[in-house]
C-alpha positions as CSV (number, residue, x, y, z in Angstrom):
1,M,-0.1,0.1,-0.1
2,P,2.2,3.1,-1.3
3,L,1.1,6.0,0.7
4,A,2.6,9.7,0.5
5,R,1.4,12.9,2.1
6,D,-0.3,15.2,-0.2
7,G,-0.1,19.0,-0.3
8,D,-2.3,19.6,2.9
9,G,-0.3,16.7,4.8
10,A,-2.9,14.2,4.8
11,W,-1.9,10.5,3.7
12,T,-3.1,9.5,0.2
13,P,-2.6,6.3,-1.7
14,L,-0.3,6.6,-4.6
15,A,-2.3,4.3,-6.9
16,P,-6.1,3.1,-6.8
17,G,-4.8,-0.5,-6.3
18,A,-3.3,0.6,-3.3
19,I,-6.5,0.9,-1.4
20,L,-7.1,-2.3,0.7
21,P,-10.7,-3.4,1.6
22,F,-12.0,-2.7,5.1
23,D,-15.2,-4.7,5.6
24,G,-16.4,-5.1,9.2
25,G,-13.6,-3.0,10.5
26,V,-10.9,-5.4,9.3
27,I,-8.3,-4.5,7.0
28,G,-7.9,-6.8,4.0
29,R,-11.3,-8.1,4.5
30,G,-13.7,-7.6,1.5
31,E,-13.5,-6.7,-2.2
32,R,-10.2,-5.7,-3.5
33,R,-9.6,-3.2,-6.2
34,G,-7.4,-2.9,-9.2
35,G,-6.8,-6.7,-9.5
36,P,-4.2,-9.0,-7.9
37,A,-1.1,-7.5,-6.7
38,E,1.6,-8.6,-4.4
39,P,1.0,-6.8,-1.0
40,G,3.6,-4.5,0.4
41,E,5.3,-4.5,3.7
42,L,2.6,-2.2,5.3
43,A,-0.4,-4.1,3.9
44,G,1.2,-7.4,5.2
45,R,1.5,-5.8,8.6
46,V,-2.0,-4.6,8.9
47,D,-4.0,-7.4,7.3
48,G,-6.4,-8.7,9.4
49,R,-6.2,-5.9,11.9
50,G,-8.2,-2.9,12.8
51,A,-8.1,0.8,11.9
52,D,-6.2,1.6,15.3
53,D,-3.5,-0.8,14.3
54,L,-2.9,1.1,11.0
55,A,-3.2,4.4,12.8
56,R,-0.5,3.6,15.2
57,L,1.9,2.4,12.3
58,L,1.0,5.6,10.4
59,R,2.0,7.9,13.5
60,A,5.2,5.8,13.9
61,A,6.3,6.1,10.4
62,R,9.4,8.4,9.6
63,P,10.1,9.7,6.3
64,D,13.0,8.7,4.2
65,P,15.7,11.3,4.6
66,L,16.0,11.5,0.7
67,V,12.4,12.1,0.5
68,L,12.6,15.1,3.1
69,R,15.2,16.8,1.0
70,Y,12.5,17.3,-1.7
71,A,9.4,17.6,0.7
72,G,8.6,21.1,-0.5
73,L,7.9,19.8,-4.0
74,D,4.5,18.6,-5.3
75,L,4.1,14.9,-5.2
76,D,5.0,14.1,-8.8
77,R,8.0,16.4,-8.9
78,R,9.1,14.9,-5.4
79,L,9.1,11.4,-7.0
80,A,10.9,12.4,-10.0
81,R,13.8,14.0,-8.0
82,V,14.0,11.1,-5.5
83,R,14.2,8.7,-8.3
84,E,16.9,10.9,-10.0
85,A,18.8,11.0,-6.9
86,M,18.8,7.2,-6.1
87,A,19.9,6.6,-9.7
88,E,22.7,8.8,-9.0
89,G,23.5,7.0,-5.7
90,G,21.6,9.1,-3.2
């Protein structure tokens, strides 16, 4: 579930397929969008858990220092700059 902070600081999914089902208050239960995909690290950690577990993980999340370097850019430009920097070795 790739997430990023948008311009107002709220967490937002980076792709429609990144949205996990949440039926009956359980993450991972229900209909999935976007077809089959390999779950990411965070999705695997919250599968079968409740919203409070996800909220705790998000509050504890710390940005990658490379991403912080470009935090003032909009999401698309930030991603492009981070990719460029990674290709150049950081």
